N, C-alpha and C positions, 0 to 999 in steps of 0.2 A: 903262535896264536893257531894253530889249527884245529881247536877244540873251540875258538868261536864263531858261531853261527852271524851275519850277518844280513838282511831284507831292508833290501835297498827297492825303493817305488822309482817310479821313471827311471830304468837304469839302461834303456837300450839305444839312447843317445847324450851329448852334452856332459853335464857337468856328472850326474849318475852313471855314465857311460864308463868315464874316466877313474870314478871313488871306485866302480864295481871293479875294474882290469885292475887297478891298482892296488887294491885291497887283496884281491885273488891270484895276484903275482905274491905277494906277501905272507899267503898260505893261509886267509882265513878262508871259512867256508861261505858261498854267495848263495844269497837268491836274488836274482834282478830281475824283478816286476818288470811288465810292460803290459800296452793295452792293445795300439792301433802300429805299432813297428815293429812286426813280426819278423820281416826280412832283416833289421838290424839288429835285434838281439839274437837271432842265429848267427849272423855272423859274427857278435862278439866271441860265442860262447865258441864258434867254430877256430876262431883266431887263439883264443886261450887254448884250444884242443892242441894246436901244435906245438906249443909247449907243453905239453904233460900234463895242461891246469885243465881242472872240471870244474864248473858252475852249474848250478838249474836256471832256469829261467821259464817264468809262470805268468800265462799271462790273465789278466785281473784288471778290472776299472774299479781301482779301490776306490771311485768317488760314490761307488755304491757297496753300503754296509754287506751285505749278502755275499758281494764277491771281494770284500776286505778280510771276511769271515773263512770264506773257502780257501784264500792264499796263505792265511794265518794256521788255519786250522791242516795244510799241506804241509809248511813247517817244521809245526810241533809232531805232527805224524812222523815225519822222515825224521828228524834230527832232535825230537825232544824238549827242544829250546829256542828262541831266542836271544843272544846277546848282546845286539845292537841293532836297531832300525836307525836307517835314513830316507828321512820324507822328505824326497826329490820330484816328487811327480808335481808336473806343474805348468801352467797355459800364462799368456802375456796376449795384451793387443793393448795397440797404441789408436785412440780415440778421441773425438773433443766430448767431453761428459754429458752434452746435451746428445749427443745422436746413438750412445751408447744404447741397445735394446735391451728389454726384459730378459729373453735369450741368451744375448752376449751375456750381459749380467751374471743371472742364473747359470751358465754355463761354466765361468770364469771363479763363480763360488765352489761351485761343487769338484771343481778341479783341484785347486787350489787348497782350499778351506777341509770343504768337507773328505776329500780324501787322507788328509793329516789326520782329523778327528778319528775318523772310523775304525782306520789301520792302528792306531795309536793305541785308542780303545782294547782292541784285541790286544795287541802284543803287551799292555801292561801289565794285563791279568796273569799272564804267566811269568813277566820279569819280578812283579809283584810275590808271585809266592817262590822264585828262587831266591828275593833278595839280594838281587844285583840286577844291574841294567845298565843301554848308557841310548839315549834319543837324540838324533840330532835332528833339526831341521833345518831345512836349505829355505831361507827365505829372502832378502833379496835390500839392497841399500833403497830403493825407494819404499818398505818399507818403513823405514824409520826416517827419511825425511821427506817423502811423497815425489813425484813427477807428475808433470803437468799431462797432460792428454792421458794419463795410465790411472785413473782414478778410482775405476775398479778391480787393476790389477794391486795398485799400492793397499788396497782396503785390506787384499787378501792377505799380502804378505806381511802388514800389520798386526794382524787379527793371529797370523803365526807366531810371531816372536810375542803379543800375549797370552795364550797357549803356552809357550814355553815357559814364561817366568811363572804362570800359575802353577804349572806339572811340575816344577824344577821344585817348588814348594810343599804339593802336597806326596810326591814321590821320595824326598829324601829322606825320609825313615825309613825308609826299604834298598835303601843303598842305593839309588835310580837316579843317574842323571842326566839332565836335557838342558840344549843347550840349543843353540839357531847357528847358524853364517851366513848372513846378508850380504853377498858379492855385490862387488860392485860389477861397469860394465865388462861382462864375458864374450871373449867369440865364441859364439856356440849359432847353434840353429835358428836361437832365440832373437839374436841380433844383426841376421843375417840381413836384413832388409836396412840397416844402420846405413850411408851413403859415406864416402868419404869425407865429405863435408859435417857429415855428421858426429864421427869419430875424430876431427879435429874440432869441434868446441869443445867436445867431452877431456878431452887429452889437454886441452890449452888451461883447463879447471882444476887437472889432475895434477897432484905435488908432482908424478915420479913422472908423468908424459908418456904412458907407457900401457898400451892395452889387455888387459887379464884375460887368462888362460884357463880352460878348466883344470890343470892341474893347479894353479895357483889355491885355489876351494880345496883339492882333496887333500894339498896339505895341511892344513887346517881342519878339514874332517881327522884326517892322520891323530894331530895332536889331541883332538877332542876325545877319541877314544880313548888313548892313552896316560892322558891326565884324570888324577884319580880324586881333583879338587876343586875343578870348576865346575860348576850349574847354576842355572837360569841365568845365562849370558847370552848376550847375543855379540858376536863376533864377525865385523865387517872388513874382511879383505877388498879393498878397494881401490888401491893406488893412490891412495892421499885425495881420493876425488870431494869425499865428506871427511874433514877433521874436528 
């Protein structure tokens, strides 16, 4: 897979970081995008360099069209193509629906939805020309079933899944596969504020009664990269939290 170029947004921590690290170890060419977490992105690059593995890290706020264009142009100028796009950039917030401010709603929409739209639009043009590509969107279980006190977050993830299905139909004839991975509750920075009591409640509703790890999502992403017959699907590794 050394000739496969992978662009991953929001790759400095959590699920994105694990995906970037794992694919780099397997020989993929990785461009790891970050925005605010430069220190973590540098640490990832240095960690892999110890094993003589080199990755590109690139700062860009992909919720802005011009920065998405800048990131994609850099990738194409350096590598000539983008084979795989993983849209992972995102934020979450827990808040009563009636207390969500316009600024909070606007921010989560831009970070979670605009980013995926803008970067995918730029990358898709190259994939269409090459008649080949794989796009994987990291959504959420809450985009499938909704989460109380996370209405704005759930909305953004449902939007991502809608984009996934529509794009899969539109890009299929160009041999481009588009899928979503909708994680359940995963142990990352995004869930660090959950108390033990919160986790207990989640686990009691889960068939496997176990916490999810970033590695669980990475395995699903790898399978979608390698598989050649799956498109337009929303696959949810969630430990049986929703069946």
